[in-house]
N, C-alpha and C positions, 0 to 999 in steps of 0.2 A: 302511582303505578300499581299494577296487580302483581301477584306472585309468579306470574308467567315468566319463564326465563327469556331473557332478551337474546336475540340472535346477533351475530356480528353485524348484520345489516341494521338492525334496530339500534345498536350502540353507536354505529357510525352516523346514522341519521340523527339520533338524539344529540350527539356531539356537534354535528354540523348545524342543526337548527338552533342550538344554544350558543353558537359562536357569536360573541359580542363585538367583533372587529368592525362590523358595518353599522354599529349602533348610531353613529352620527347621522346616517342616512334616514333613520326612522325614530329618532329620539323624541320627537314631539308629534302631537296629533296633526299639526299642519304639514309636517314633512311626510307623514304616513298618507295623508289625503293626497298630497302631490304625487307620491309614488303610485298610489292606486289610480289616480287620474291619468298619469303617464301610461300605466299599464293598460287601462281601458282604451286610451287613444291609440297606442301601438297595436292592440288587438284589433280594433276597428279598422285601422289602416291595413294590417296584414290580411284580414278577412276580405276587405274591399279589393285589395290588389289581387288576391288569389281568385276572387269572383270575377274580376275583370279579365284575368288571364284565361279563365275557363269559358267565359261567355263571348269574348271579343271575336269578331269574324276574322280579323287578321291574326298574325302571330305576335302578340305583344310580350315578347320575352323580357322586355325591360321590367314589366310589372312583377314577374316571378323573381327577377334578380333583386329588385327593391324589397320585395317581401322577405327574401332570404337575408338581406342585409339588416332589415328591421328585427329579425329574430334575435340577434345578439343583445341589443338593449332590452328587448322583451324578456329574455331569459334572465338578465341582470335584475330587472324590475321584479320578476317573479321571485327570485332569490331574496331580494330585499323584503318583499311582503312576507315571505315564509319566515325570515329572520325576525321581523317585527311581531309575528304571531307565535314565535317559538315553535313553528312547525305544526300548529294546531290542525291544519287540514292535510298535512303531508305524513305525519307520523301515524303509525298504526294505533288502533284503539288501546291495545294492552300496554302501550308505552306511556300513554297519557295518565296523569293523576286525576282524581275525582273532579277537581275544579276545572281542569282542561276538558275533560269529557263532557261536563255540563255546558261549558262554553261552546264546545263543538256542536252539541245538540241545539243550542240557541241559535248559533250561526246558521246551521243547516235549515232550521225551521224558518228563520227570517228569509234566507235565500229562496226557500221553496215557495213562500208566500209571494215574494217579488217575482219569481219565475212564473208563477201562475198568471199574474197580471200581464207579464211580457208575452206569454203564450196567447192570452186572450187578445192582446193588441195585434199580434202577428196574424191571427186568424181573421180578425176584423179587417185588417189592412189587406190581406190577400183576397178576401171576399169582395171588398170594395174595388180593388184593382180588377178582379175578374168581372165584376158587374160593369165596369167602365170599358173594358176591352177584353174580348174573349181570349186573346193570346196571352194576356198578362199572367194568368195562373200558370200556364206552361212555362213561361219565361222566368217568372220570379219565384216559383215554388222552391226550386232547388237552392238558390242563394239564400232565401229566407230560412229554409231548414238548416243550412250550414251555420248561418248566423245564430239561430236559436240554439242549436247544439253547442256552439262555442260559448254562448251565454250560460247555458245549463252547466257546462264544465267549469267555467271560471267564476261564476257569480258567488259561490261560497268563499272562494279565496278573497274576492274583493270585499265582501261583507266582513270577513274576518279581519282584513287589513284596516277597514274603517272602524271596526269595533275594538281594535287593540288598544290597551291602556298604556299610559306613559310608564316608563321604568321609574322606580323610586330614585330620587336624587340623593346626593350625599347627605344633605340635611335631613331628608325624610328617613333615610336608612338608619342614621344614628339615632334619630328620635324614636324609631320603632324598636331599636335594640335597647335603648336606655329606659 
């Protein structure tokens, strides 16, 4: 951490992100991968349901209701990923120590490179759909842009969750101290 004074919000978020009560949910790499995969799946489902709600000709209120219900487990999964990374992507920069700041930069760089390829794939997909059907660009452009914006927003969190390291166990902690 730097010498910048922490605000009440900073202290509260730091305490929340370092709360270890949910540790069993993300104690191993396999569990963290499962949480990230669950979060990705829930995100895709919510985006698809909202897209269906916005594009369907009828009034599919059921899709908005299901998306709203899926938000609760999505928020829990977000919290678990944030706990696993100790708030790497949520805490303000001045709250992070040097190691965490360097890790945040690595995560953001990796997410940026991956996002570049996803954007390229989206452009190619939209152009191919437009070449096949003139209406395709008009129909699919908005949903694809929403999906890409969602990816841009969440990809750093997912990359951080996948890159998080295991907490040292009791045996490792005593070996490090001794």
